[in-house]
TIRO-2110 file (N, C-alpha, C; in Angstrom, 1 decimal):
// TIRO-2110
-7.0, -40.5, 73.9, N, 1, A
-7.5, -41.0, 75.5, CA, 1, A
-7.6, -39.8, 76.4, C, 1, A
-8.6, -39.1, 76.2, N, 2, A
-8.8, -37.7, 77.1, CA, 2, A
-8.7, -38.3, 78.6, C, 2, A
-8.3, -37.4, 79.6, N, 3, A
-8.3, -37.6, 80.8, CA, 3, A
-8.0, -39.0, 81.3, C, 3, A
-7.3, -39.7, 80.4, N, 4, A
-6.9, -40.9, 80.9, CA, 4, A
-5.2, -41.0, 80.7, C, 4, A
-4.7, -40.0, 80.2, N, 5, A
-3.2, -39.8, 80.0, CA, 5, A
-2.5, -38.6, 80.7, C, 5, A
-1.7, -38.7, 81.5, N, 6, A
-0.9, -37.5, 82.1, CA, 6, A
0.4, -37.5, 81.7, C, 6, A
0.7, -36.3, 81.2, N, 7, A
2.1, -36.0, 81.1, CA, 7, A
3.2, -35.5, 82.0, C, 7, A
4.1, -36.0, 82.1, N, 8, A
5.0, -35.6, 83.2, CA, 8, A
6.3, -34.9, 82.4, C, 8, A
6.5, -33.7, 82.8, N, 9, A
7.5, -32.7, 82.1, CA, 9, A
8.7, -32.7, 83.1, C, 9, A
9.8, -33.4, 82.7, N, 10, A
10.9, -33.3, 83.8, CA, 10, A
11.8, -32.1, 83.5, C, 10, A
11.8, -31.1, 84.2, N, 11, A
12.6, -30.2, 84.2, CA, 11, A
13.3, -29.9, 85.7, C, 11, A
13.9, -30.9, 86.3, N, 12, A
14.4, -30.6, 87.4, CA, 12, A
16.2, -31.0, 87.4, C, 12, A
16.5, -30.7, 86.2, N, 13, A
18.2, -31.0, 86.2, CA, 13, A
18.8, -29.8, 86.5, C, 13, A
20.2, -29.7, 86.4, N, 14, A
21.0, -28.6, 86.6, CA, 14, A
21.0, -27.8, 85.4, C, 14, A
21.2, -28.4, 84.2, N, 15, A
21.3, -27.6, 83.1, CA, 15, A
22.8, -27.0, 82.9, C, 15, A
23.8, -27.8, 83.6, N, 16, A
25.0, -27.4, 83.9, CA, 16, A
25.7, -27.0, 82.4, C, 16, A
25.6, -27.7, 81.3, N, 17, A
26.1, -27.4, 80.1, CA, 17, A
25.4, -26.4, 79.2, C, 17, A
24.2, -26.1, 79.4, N, 18, A
23.6, -24.9, 79.2, CA, 18, A
23.8, -23.7, 79.7, C, 18, A
23.9, -23.8, 81.1, N, 19, A
24.4, -22.6, 81.7, CA, 19, A
23.2, -21.8, 82.2, C, 19, A
22.0, -22.1, 81.8, N, 20, A
20.6, -21.6, 82.4, CA, 20, A
19.5, -22.6, 82.3, C, 20, A
18.6, -22.5, 83.1, N, 21, A
17.3, -23.6, 83.0, CA, 21, A
16.9, -23.7, 81.7, C, 21, A
17.0, -24.9, 81.1, N, 22, A
16.7, -25.2, 79.9, CA, 22, A
15.3, -24.6, 79.4, C, 22, A
14.3, -24.7, 80.6, N, 23, A
12.9, -24.5, 80.4, CA, 23, A
12.8, -23.2, 80.5, C, 23, A
13.7, -22.3, 80.7, N, 24, A
13.5, -20.9, 80.8, CA, 24, A
14.4, -20.4, 79.5, C, 24, A
14.6, -20.9, 78.5, N, 25, A
15.5, -20.7, 77.1, CA, 25, A
14.1, -19.7, 76.6, C, 25, A
14.5, -18.7, 76.0, N, 26, A
13.6, -17.9, 75.2, CA, 26, A
13.4, -18.7, 73.8, C, 26, A
12.1, -18.9, 73.6, N, 27, A
11.5, -19.5, 72.2, CA, 27, A
10.6, -18.3, 71.5, C, 27, A
10.8, -17.9, 70.3, N, 28, A
9.9, -17.0, 69.9, CA, 28, A
9.6, -16.1, 71.0, C, 28, A
8.2, -16.1, 71.5, N, 29, A
7.6, -14.9, 72.4, CA, 29, A
7.4, -15.6, 73.5, C, 29, A
7.9, -16.6, 73.8, N, 30, A
7.7, -17.3, 75.2, CA, 30, A
8.9, -18.2, 75.6, C, 30, A
8.6, -18.9, 76.7, N, 31, A
9.9, -19.6, 77.2, CA, 31, A
9.6, -21.1, 76.7, C, 31, A
10.8, -21.9, 76.6, N, 32, A
10.8, -22.9, 76.1, CA, 32, A
9.7, -24.3, 76.9, C, 32, A
9.8, -23.8, 78.1, N, 33, A
8.9, -24.9, 79.1, CA, 33, A
7.3, -24.3, 78.6, C, 33, A
6.8, -23.3, 78.3, N, 34, A
5.8, -23.1, 77.8, CA, 34, A
5.4, -23.3, 76.7, C, 34, A
6.3, -23.4, 75.6, N, 35, A
6.2, -24.2, 74.3, CA, 35, A
6.1, -25.6, 74.4, C, 35, A
6.8, -26.1, 75.4, N, 36, A
6.4, -27.7, 75.4, CA, 36, A
5.0, -28.0, 75.9, C, 36, A
4.6, -27.1, 76.8, N, 37, A
3.1, -27.1, 77.2, CA, 37, A
2.1, -26.7, 76.2, C, 37, A
2.5, -26.0, 75.4, N, 38, A
1.7, -25.7, 74.4, CA, 38, A
1.4, -26.9, 73.4, C, 38, A
2.6, -27.3, 73.4, N, 39, A
2.8, -28.8, 72.1, CA, 39, A
1.8, -29.7, 73.0, C, 39, A
1.8, -30.0, 74.0, N, 40, A
1.3, -31.0, 74.6, CA, 40, A
-0.4, -30.5, 74.5, C, 40, A
-0.7, -29.4, 74.7, N, 41, A
-2.1, -29.0, 74.9, CA, 41, A
-2.7, -29.2, 73.4, C, 41, A
-1.8, -29.3, 72.4, N, 42, A
-2.5, -29.7, 71.0, CA, 42, A
-2.8, -30.9, 70.9, C, 42, A
-2.6, -32.0, 71.9, N, 43, A
-3.0, -33.3, 71.9, CA, 43, A
-4.1, -33.5, 72.7, C, 43, A
-4.7, -34.8, 73.1, N, 44, A
-6.0, -34.8, 73.8, CA, 44, A
-5.6, -35.1, 75.1, C, 44, A
-4.4, -34.8, 75.4, N, 45, A
-3.9, -35.0, 77.1, CA, 45, A
-4.4, -33.7, 77.7, C, 45, A
-4.9, -33.8, 78.9, N, 46, A
-5.7, -32.8, 79.7, CA, 46, A
-4.9, -32.7, 80.9, C, 46, A
-3.9, -33.4, 81.6, N, 47, A
-3.3, -33.3, 82.9, CA, 47, A
-1.9, -33.2, 82.4, C, 47, A
-1.3, -32.6, 83.1, N, 48, A
0.3, -32.3, 83.0, CA, 48, A
0.7, -32.0, 84.6, C, 48, A
1.9, -32.6, 84.6, N, 49, A
2.8, -32.4, 85.9, CA, 49, A
4.1, -31.8, 85.5, C, 49, A
4.5, -30.9, 86.2, N, 50, A
5.9, -30.5, 85.8, CA, 50, A
6.6, -30.8, 87.1, C, 50, A
7.7, -31.4, 87.1, N, 51, A
8.7, -31.6, 88.3, CA, 51, A
10.1, -30.6, 88.0, C, 51, A
10.0, -29.9, 89.0, N, 52, A
11.2, -29.0, 89.0, CA, 52, A
12.0, -29.3, 90.4, C, 52, A
13.4, -29.0, 90.3, N, 53, A
14.2, -29.4, 91.2, CA, 53, A
15.5, -28.3, 91.3, C, 53, A
16.4, -28.7, 90.8, N, 54, A
17.7, -27.6, 90.5, CA, 54, A
17.0, -26.6, 90.0, C, 54, A
17.3, -25.2, 90.4, N, 55, A
17.0, -24.0, 89.9, CA, 55, A
15.4, -23.7, 89.9, C, 55, A
15.0, -24.4, 90.8, N, 56, A
13.4, -24.1, 90.8, CA, 56, A
13.0, -22.9, 91.1, C, 56, A
13.9, -21.9, 91.8, N, 57, A
13.7, -20.6, 92.1, CA, 57, A
13.5, -19.8, 90.8, C, 57, A
14.4, -20.2, 90.2, N, 58, A
14.6, -19.3, 88.8, CA, 58, A
13.2, -19.6, 88.0, C, 58, A
12.6, -20.6, 88.0, N, 59, A
11.4, -21.1, 87.4, CA, 59, A
10.2, -20.2, 88.0, C, 59, A
10.1, -20.6, 89.5, N, 60, A
8.9, -19.7, 90.0, CA, 60, A
9.2, -18.2, 90.1, C, 60, A
10.3, -17.8, 89.9, N, 61, A
10.4, -16.1, 89.8, CA, 61, A
10.1, -15.9, 88.2, C, 61, A
10.5, -16.6, 87.4, N, 62, A
10.4, -16.3, 86.0, CA, 62, A
9.0, -16.2, 85.4, C, 62, A
8.5, -17.3, 85.8, N, 63, A
7.1, -17.8, 85.4, CA, 63, A
6.1, -17.9, 87.0, C, 63, A
5.8, -16.7, 87.4, N, 64, A
5.2, -16.7, 88.9, CA, 64, A
4.1, -17.6, 88.8, C, 64, A
3.3, -17.6, 87.8, N, 65, A
1.8, -18.5, 88.1, CA, 65, A
2.3, -19.9, 88.4, C, 65, A
3.7, -20.4, 88.3, N, 66, A
3.9, -21.8, 88.6, CA, 66, A
3.9, -22.1, 90.2, C, 66, A
3.9, -21.0, 90.9, N, 67, A
3.8, -21.1, 92.2, CA, 67, A
2.6, -21.5, 92.6, C, 67, A
1.7, -21.0, 92.0, N, 68, A
0.1, -21.3, 92.1, CA, 68, A
-0.3, -22.9, 92.0, C, 68, A
0.4, -23.4, 91.0, N, 69, A
0.2, -24.8, 90.7, CA, 69, A
0.9, -25.7, 91.4, C, 69, A
1.9, -25.1, 92.5, N, 70, A
2.2, -26.1, 93.6, CA, 70, A
1.3, -26.6, 94.6, C, 70, A
0.1, -25.9, 94.5, N, 71, A
-0.8, -26.0, 95.9, CA, 71, A
-2.0, -26.7, 95.4, C, 71, A
-2.4, -26.5, 93.9, N, 72, A
-3.4, -26.8, 93.6, CA, 72, A
-3.6, -26.9, 92.0, C, 72, A
-4.6, -27.4, 91.2, N, 73, A
-4.7, -27.6, 89.9, CA, 73, A
-4.5, -26.3, 89.3, C, 73, A
-3.8, -25.9, 88.2, N, 74, A
-3.9, -24.7, 87.7, CA, 74, A
-4.5, -24.9, 86.3, C, 74, A
-5.3, -24.0, 85.8, N, 75, A
-5.7, -24.0, 84.3, CA, 75, A
-4.6, -23.4, 83.5, C, 75, A
-4.2, -24.0, 82.5, N, 76, A
-3.4, -23.3, 81.1, CA, 76, A
-3.9, -23.9, 80.0, C, 76, A
-4.6, -23.1, 79.3, N, 77, A
-5.2, -23.4, 78.1, CA, 77, A
-6.3, -24.5, 78.4, C, 77, A
-6.0, -25.6, 77.6, N, 78, A
-6.9, -26.6, 77.7, CA, 78, A
-6.6, -27.6, 78.7, C, 78, A
-5.3, -27.3, 79.5, N, 79, A
-5.0, -28.5, 80.2, CA, 79, A
-5.0, -28.2, 81.7, C, 79, A
-4.9, -29.1, 82.7, N, 80, A
-4.7, -28.8, 84.2, CA, 80, A
-3.6, -29.1, 84.5, C, 80, A
-2.7, -28.4, 85.2, N, 81, A
-1.2, -28.8, 85.5, CA, 81, A
-1.1, -28.6, 87.0, C, 81, A
-0.1, -29.2, 87.3, N, 82, A
0.5, -29.2, 88.7, CA, 82, A
2.0, -29.1, 88.8, C, 82, A
2.4, -28.5, 89.7, N, 83, A
4.1, -28.5, 89.9, CA, 83, A
4.5, -29.4, 90.9, C, 83, A
5.4, -30.0, 91.0, N, 84, A
6.1, -30.9, 91.9, CA, 84, A
7.4, -30.5, 92.2, C, 84, A
7.9, -30.6, 93.2, N, 85, A
9.3, -30.2, 93.7, CA, 85, A
10.0, -31.5, 94.1, C, 85, A
11.1, -31.7, 93.3, N, 86, A
11.9, -32.7, 93.8, CA, 86, A
13.1, -32.2, 94.7, C, 86, A
13.0, -32.4, 96.2, N, 87, A
14.0, -32.1, 97.2, CA, 87, A
15.2, -32.5, 97.2, C, 87, A
15.4, -33.6, 96.3, N, 88, A
16.8, -34.1, 96.1, CA, 88, A
17.4, -34.6, 94.7, C, 88, A
17.1, -33.3, 94.0, N, 89, A
17.3, -33.9, 92.3, CA, 89, A
18.6, -34.3, 92.2, C, 89, A
19.6, -34.2, 93.0, N, 90, A
21.0, -34.9, 92.8, CA, 90, A
20.9, -36.5, 92.6, C, 90, A
19.6, -36.8, 93.2, N, 91, A
19.4, -38.2, 92.8, CA, 91, A
19.3, -38.8, 91.4, C, 91, A
19.0, -37.9, 90.6, N, 92, A
18.9, -38.1, 89.3, CA, 92, A
17.5, -38.1, 88.8, C, 92, A
17.6, -38.3, 87.3, N, 93, A
16.1, -38.0, 86.8, CA, 93, A
15.2, -38.9, 87.2, C, 93, A
15.8, -40.4, 87.5, N, 94, A
14.6, -41.4, 88.0, CA, 94, A
13.9, -40.8, 89.1, C, 94, A
14.9, -40.4, 90.2, N, 95, A
13.9, -39.9, 91.1, CA, 95, A
12.9, -38.6, 91.0, C, 95, A
13.3, -37.8, 89.9, N, 96, A
12.2, -36.9, 89.6, CA, 96, A
10.9, -37.6, 88.9, C, 96, A
11.2, -38.7, 88.2, N, 97, A
10.1, -39.2, 87.6, CA, 97, A
9.2, -40.0, 88.8, C, 97, A
9.9, -40.4, 89.7, N, 98, A
9.0, -40.9, 90.9, CA, 98, A
8.4, -39.9, 91.4, C, 98, A
9.0, -38.6, 91.7, N, 99, A
8.2, -37.5, 92.2, CA, 99, A
6.9, -37.3, 91.4, C, 99, A
7.1, -37.4, 90.1, N, 100, A
5.8, -37.1, 89.1, CA, 100, A
4.8, -38.2, 89.3, C, 100, A
5.5, -39.6, 89.2, N, 101, A
4.4, -40.5, 89.4, CA, 101, A
3.6, -40.6, 90.4, C, 101, A
4.3, -40.1, 91.7, N, 102, A
3.3, -40.2, 92.8, CA, 102, A
2.2, -39.5, 92.8, C, 102, A
2.0, -38.4, 92.0, N, 103, A
0.9, -37.4, 92.0, CA, 103, A
0.0, -37.8, 90.9, C, 103, A
0.2, -39.2, 90.0, N, 104, A
-0.6, -39.3, 88.7, CA, 104, A
-1.6, -40.4, 89.5, C, 104, A
-2.9, -40.1, 88.9, N, 105, A
-4.1, -41.2, 89.1, CA, 105, A
-3.6, -42.5, 88.7, C, 105, A
-3.6, -43.4, 89.6, N, 106, A
-2.7, -44.9, 89.4, CA, 106, A
-3.5, -45.6, 87.8, C, 106, A
-4.6, -45.1, 87.7, N, 107, A
-4.9, -45.8, 86.4, CA, 107, A
-4.6, -44.9, 85.1, C, 107, A
-3.9, -43.8, 85.0, N, 108, A
-3.7, -43.2, 83.8, CA, 108, A
-2.3, -43.7, 83.3, C, 108, A
-2.2, -43.8, 81.9, N, 109, A
-0.8, -43.8, 81.2, CA, 109, A
-0.3, -42.5, 81.5, C, 109, A
1.1, -42.7, 81.2, N, 110, A
2.1, -41.6, 81.4, CA, 110, A
3.0, -41.2, 80.3, C, 110, A
2.9, -40.0, 79.9, N, 111, A
3.9, -39.4, 79.0, CA, 111, A
5.3, -38.9, 79.5, C, 111, A
6.1, -39.4, 79.4, N, 112, A
7.3, -38.8, 79.9, CA, 112, A
8.0, -38.0, 79.0, C, 112, A
8.0, -36.6, 79.5, N, 113, A
8.5, -35.7, 78.4, CA, 113, A
10.0, -34.9, 79.1, C, 113, A
11.1, -35.3, 78.8, N, 114, A
12.2, -34.6, 79.3, CA, 114, A
12.0, -33.1, 78.5, C, 114, A
12.6, -32.1, 79.4, N, 115, A
12.5, -30.7, 79.0, CA, 115, A
13.4, -30.6, 77.7, C, 115, A
14.4, -31.3, 77.6, N, 116, A
15.5, -31.1, 76.7, CA, 116, A
15.2, -31.8, 75.1, C, 116, A
14.0, -32.5, 75.1, N, 117, A
13.6, -33.2, 73.8, CA, 117, A
12.3, -32.3, 73.3, C, 117, A
12.7, -31.8, 72.1, N, 118, A
11.6, -31.1, 71.3, CA, 118, A
10.9, -31.6, 70.6, C, 118, A
10.0, -32.6, 70.7, N, 119, A
9.0, -33.1, 70.2, CA, 119, A
8.1, -32.5, 69.5, C, 119, A
7.5, -32.9, 68.4, N, 120, A
6.3, -32.4, 68.0, CA, 120, A
4.9, -32.7, 68.3, C, 120, A
4.0, -31.9, 68.3, N, 121, A
2.8, -32.3, 68.8, CA, 121, A
2.1, -33.4, 68.0, C, 121, A
2.3, -33.6, 66.8, N, 122, A
1.6, -34.3, 65.7, CA, 122, A
2.4, -35.8, 66.1, C, 122, A
3.8, -36.0, 66.4, N, 123, A
4.3, -37.1, 66.9, CA, 123, A
3.9, -37.7, 68.3, C, 123, A
3.5, -36.9, 69.1, N, 124, A
3.0, -37.3, 70.3, CA, 124, A
1.7, -37.7, 70.2, C, 124, A
0.6, -37.2, 69.2, N, 125, A
-0.5, -37.7, 69.1, CA, 125, A
-0.5, -38.8, 68.3, C, 125, A
0.3, -39.1, 67.7, N, 126, A
0.6, -40.7, 67.0, CA, 126, A
0.7, -41.4, 67.9, C, 126, A
1.6, -41.2, 68.8, N, 127, A
2.3, -42.3, 69.7, CA, 127, A
0.9, -42.7, 70.6, C, 127, A
0.0, -41.5, 71.2, N, 128, A
-0.9, -41.7, 71.9, CA, 128, A
-2.1, -42.7, 71.4, C, 128, A
-2.1, -42.8, 70.2, N, 129, A
-2.9, -43.7, 69.4, CA, 129, A
-2.6, -45.2, 69.4, C, 129, A
-1.4, -45.5, 70.0, N, 130, A
-0.9, -46.9, 70.1, CA, 130, A
-1.1, -47.4, 71.5, C, 130, A
-1.4, -48.7, 71.7, N, 131, A
-1.4, -49.1, 73.2, CA, 131, A
-0.3, -50.5, 73.2, C, 131, A
0.3, -50.1, 74.5, N, 132, A
1.0, -51.4, 75.1, CA, 132, A
1.7, -50.9, 76.3, C, 132, A
2.5, -51.9, 77.2, N, 133, A
3.0, -51.2, 78.2, CA, 133, A
3.7, -50.2, 78.1, C, 133, A
4.7, -50.3, 77.1, N, 134, A
5.5, -49.0, 76.7, CA, 134, A
5.7, -48.8, 75.5, C, 134, A
5.4, -47.5, 74.9, N, 135, A
5.5, -47.1, 73.4, CA, 135, A
6.8, -46.1, 73.3, C, 135, A
7.6, -46.3, 72.3, N, 136, A
8.9, -45.8, 72.3, CA, 136, A
9.0, -45.3, 70.8, C, 136, A
8.9, -44.0, 70.5, N, 137, A
9.3, -43.4, 69.3, CA, 137, A
10.5, -43.8, 68.7, C, 137, A
10.9, -43.9, 67.6, N, 138, A
12.0, -44.2, 66.7, CA, 138, A
12.0, -43.5, 65.6, C, 138, A
13.4, -42.9, 65.4, N, 139, A
13.6, -42.2, 63.9, CA, 139, A
14.9, -42.8, 63.4, C, 139, A
14.8, -43.6, 62.2, N, 140, A
15.9, -44.4, 61.6, CA, 140, A
16.5, -45.3, 62.5, C, 140, A
15.2, -46.1, 63.1, N, 141, A
15.4, -47.2, 64.3, CA, 141, A
16.3, -46.8, 65.5, C, 141, A
16.6, -45.5, 65.6, N, 142, A
17.0, -44.9, 67.1, CA, 142, A
16.0, -44.7, 67.9, C, 142, A
15.9, -45.3, 69.2, N, 143, A
15.0, -44.9, 70.0, CA, 143, A
15.0, -43.4, 70.6, C, 143, A
13.8, -42.9, 71.0, N, 144, A
13.9, -41.7, 71.3, CA, 144, A
12.8, -41.1, 72.4, C, 144, A
12.4, -40.0, 72.7, N, 145, A
11.4, -39.3, 73.5, CA, 145, A
10.3, -38.7, 72.7, C, 145, A
9.2, -38.6, 73.2, N, 146, A
8.8, -39.0, 74.7, CA, 146, A
8.1, -40.4, 74.8, C, 146, A
8.4, -41.0, 75.9, N, 147, A
8.0, -42.5, 76.1, CA, 147, A
6.8, -42.4, 76.7, C, 147, A
6.0, -43.3, 76.2, N, 148, A
4.5, -43.7, 77.1, CA, 148, A
4.4, -44.8, 77.9, C, 148, A
4.1, -44.7, 79.2, N, 149, A
3.9, -46.0, 80.0, CA, 149, A
2.8, -46.2, 80.6, C, 149, A
2.4, -47.6, 80.4, N, 150, A
1.0, -47.7, 80.8, CA, 150, A
1.0, -47.7, 82.3, C, 150, A
-0.2, -47.7, 83.0, N, 151, A
-0.3, -47.8, 84.4, CA, 151, A
0.1, -48.7, 84.8, C, 151, A
-0.3, -50.1, 84.2, N, 152, A
0.1, -51.4, 85.0, CA, 152, A
1.8, -51.3, 84.9, C, 152, A
2.8, -50.7, 84.1, N, 153, A
4.2, -50.8, 84.0, CA, 153, A
4.6, -49.6, 85.1, C, 153, A
4.1, -48.3, 84.8, N, 154, A
4.9, -47.3, 85.8, CA, 154, A
4.6, -47.4, 87.3, C, 154, A
3.4, -48.0, 87.8, N, 155, A
3.1, -48.1, 89.0, CA, 155, A
4.2, -49.0, 89.7, C, 155, A
4.8, -50.0, 89.1, N, 156, A
5.8, -50.9, 89.6, CA, 156, A
7.3, -50.0, 89.9, C, 156, A
7.4, -48.9, 89.0, N, 157, A
8.5, -48.0, 89.2, CA, 157, A
8.6, -47.2, 90.7, C, 157, A
7.4, -47.3, 91.3, N, 158, A
7.5, -46.7, 92.6, CA, 158, A
8.1, -47.4, 93.5, C, 158, A
8.2, -48.8, 93.4, N, 159, A
8.6, -49.5, 94.2, CA, 159, A
10.1, -49.7, 94.2, C, 159, A
10.9, -49.1, 93.4, N, 160, A
12.1, -49.3, 93.2, CA, 160, A
13.1, -48.1, 94.1, C, 160, A
14.1, -48.6, 94.8, N, 161, A
14.9, -47.7, 95.5, CA, 161, A
15.7, -47.1, 94.6, C, 161, A
15.5, -45.3, 94.8, N, 162, A
16.0, -44.6, 94.1, CA, 162, A
17.7, -44.6, 93.9, C, 162, A
18.4, -45.3, 94.8, N, 163, A
19.5, -45.5, 95.1, CA, 163, A
20.2, -46.8, 94.3, C, 163, A
19.3, -47.5, 93.8, N, 164, A
19.4, -48.8, 93.2, CA, 164, A
20.1, -48.7, 91.8, C, 164, A
21.2, -49.4, 91.6, N, 165, A
21.5, -49.7, 90.1, CA, 165, A
20.5, -49.6, 89.0, C, 165, A
19.0, -50.1, 89.7, N, 166, A
18.0, -50.5, 88.6, CA, 166, A
17.3, -49.3, 88.6, C, 166, A
17.4, -48.0, 89.2, N, 167, A
16.7, -47.1, 89.1, CA, 167, A
17.0, -46.3, 88.0, C, 167, A
16.8, -46.8, 86.8, N, 168, A
16.7, -46.2, 85.5, CA, 168, A
15.6, -46.4, 84.6, C, 168, A
15.1, -45.6, 84.1, N, 169, A
13.7, -45.9, 83.1, CA, 169, A
14.1, -47.0, 82.1, C, 169, A
15.4, -46.7, 81.5, N, 170, A
15.6, -47.5, 80.2, CA, 170, A
15.9, -49.1, 80.7, C, 170, A
16.6, -49.1, 81.9, N, 171, A
16.8, -50.5, 82.8, CA, 171, A
15.6, -51.3, 82.8, C, 171, A
14.6, -50.4, 83.5, N, 172, A
13.4, -51.2, 83.7, CA, 172, A
12.7, -51.6, 82.5, C, 172, A
12.7, -50.8, 81.4, N, 173, A
12.1, -51.3, 80.3, CA, 173, A
12.7, -52.2, 79.6, C, 173, A
14.0, -52.4, 79.6, N, 174, A
14.7, -53.6, 79.1, CA, 174, A
14.4, -54.8, 79.5, C, 174, A
14.0, -54.8, 80.8, N, 175, A
13.4, -56.1, 81.6, CA, 175, A
12.1, -56.7, 81.3, C, 175, A
11.5, -55.7, 80.5, N, 176, A
10.2, -56.2, 80.0, CA, 176, A
10.3, -57.2, 78.8, C, 176, A
9.2, -58.1, 78.4, N, 177, A
9.3, -58.9, 77.6, CA, 177, A
9.2, -58.1, 76.2, C, 177, A
9.5, -58.8, 75.0, N, 178, A
9.6, -57.7, 73.9, CA, 178, A
8.3, -57.2, 73.7, C, 178, A
7.1, -58.4, 73.6, N, 179, A
6.0, -58.2, 73.2, CA, 179, A
5.1, -56.9, 74.1, C, 179, A
5.8, -56.5, 74.9, N, 180, A
5.1, -55.4, 75.9, CA, 180, A
5.8, -54.0, 75.8, C, 180, A
6.3, -54.0, 74.5, N, 181, A
7.2, -52.7, 74.0, CA, 181, A
6.9, -52.6, 72.7, C, 181, A
6.1, -51.3, 72.4, N, 182, A
6.2, -50.8, 71.0, CA, 182, A
6.8, -49.8, 70.5, C, 182, A
7.7, -50.3, 69.4, N, 183, A
8.6, -49.2, 68.8, CA, 183, A
8.0, -48.6, 67.7, C, 183, A
7.5, -47.3, 67.7, N, 184, A
7.0, -46.9, 66.4, CA, 184, A
7.8, -45.8, 65.9, C, 184, A
8.0, -46.1, 64.6, N, 185, A
8.9, -45.5, 63.6, CA, 185, A
8.1, -44.2, 63.4, C, 185, A
8.7, -43.1, 63.5, N, 186, A
8.2, -41.7, 63.3, CA, 186, A
8.9, -40.9, 62.3, C, 186, A
8.3, -40.0, 61.6, N, 187, A
9.0, -38.8, 60.6, CA, 187, A
9.2, -37.8, 61.4, C, 187, A
9.9, -38.1, 62.6, N, 188, A
10.2, -36.7, 63.3, CA, 188, A
11.6, -37.1, 63.9, C, 188, A
12.8, -36.3, 63.5, N, 189, A
14.1, -36.6, 63.9, CA, 189, A
14.3, -35.8, 65.2, C, 189, A
13.3, -35.1, 65.5, N, 190, A
13.6, -34.6, 66.8, CA, 190, A
13.3, -35.2, 68.0, C, 190, A
12.8, -36.7, 67.9, N, 191, A
12.5, -37.4, 68.9, CA, 191, A
13.8, -38.1, 69.3, C, 191, A
14.8, -38.1, 68.7, N, 192, A
16.2, -38.4, 69.1, CA, 192, A
17.3, -37.3, 69.4, C, 192, A
16.6, -35.9, 69.4, N, 193, A
17.6, -34.8, 69.7, CA, 193, A
17.4, -34.6, 71.2, C, 193, A
18.7, -34.1, 71.8, N, 194, A
18.7, -33.7, 72.9, CA, 194, A
19.4, -32.3, 73.1, C, 194, A
18.7, -31.4, 73.7, N, 195, A
19.4, -30.2, 73.4, CA, 195, A
20.0, -29.7, 74.9, C, 195, A
21.3, -29.7, 74.8, N, 196, A
22.1, -29.7, 76.2, CA, 196, A
23.2, -28.3, 76.1, C, 196, A
23.4, -27.9, 74.9, N, 197, A
24.4, -26.9, 75.2, CA, 197, A
23.8, -25.8, 74.2, C, 197, A
24.5, -24.4, 74.7, N, 198, A
24.0, -23.3, 73.7, CA, 198, A
24.2, -23.4, 72.4, C, 198, A
25.1, -24.2, 71.8, N, 199, A
25.3, -24.6, 70.3, CA, 199, A
24.2, -25.4, 69.8, C, 199, A
23.6, -26.4, 70.6, N, 200, A
22.7, -27.1, 70.2, CA, 200, A
21.2, -26.7, 70.2, C, 200, A
21.1, -25.6, 71.1, N, 201, A
19.9, -24.6, 71.1, CA, 201, A
19.8, -23.8, 69.9, C, 201, A
21.1, -23.3, 69.7, N, 202, A
21.1, -22.3, 68.5, CA, 202, A
20.9, -22.9, 67.4, C, 202, A
21.6, -24.1, 67.2, N, 203, A
21.1, -25.0, 65.9, CA, 203, A
19.7, -25.4, 65.6, C, 203, A
19.0, -25.8, 66.9, N, 204, A
17.6, -26.0, 66.8, CA, 204, A
16.9, -24.7, 66.4, C, 204, A
17.0, -23.8, 67.0, N, 205, A
16.3, -22.5, 66.5, CA, 205, A
16.6, -22.1, 65.3, C, 205, A
17.7, -22.6, 64.9, N, 206, A
18.1, -22.1, 63.2, CA, 206, A
17.2, -23.0, 62.3, C, 206, A
17.1, -24.4, 62.7, N, 207, A
16.8, -25.2, 61.5, CA, 207, A
15.3, -25.7, 61.8, C, 207, A
14.9, -25.5, 63.0, N, 208, A
13.6, -26.2, 63.4, CA, 208, A
12.6, -24.9, 63.8, C, 208, A
12.7, -23.9, 63.7, N, 209, A
11.7, -23.0, 64.3, CA, 209, A
11.1, -22.1, 63.0, C, 209, A
END
């Protein structure tokens, strides 16, 4: 679905257990954030939004061109990207998602890409071939990421008070009828993997790089 789907990369968290911003972890000859962008660019997604919050200065200092993407669309390979800043990241990941959604063309589907989930490009391409209000990858029946949201669904998320107990993506998905959710079993264990600690990062580099 070229030009009809926008990826939102959520990189606004504290990374307190990792000790450094996860997107700035060294991966081969690049940074993890750029590796995520490279994987997205191997699909037919053409637009990406990066949401920064905690440690945004570290990102902007380490990858200087991100500053340019704060003010206008920036070309990165085959994709156009923008950087959004969550001024109150302490409100949680749902607030960062809302910040990103506010910048998305309201007819686009959205792929939610947490910075700590090392999905494969092939998996994302498979998910993009399906249609429903919510697409969730599963591995051995365990739900994972990235999740794809239809425009009809995610536009409703913008109306939710971020202070509400309902301000969670998983909570909102559970409120949908089952026939509006597609769970796609994939042959990719990474979709249920979260990289939160130095040991988890080391194990990922050892086993998956």
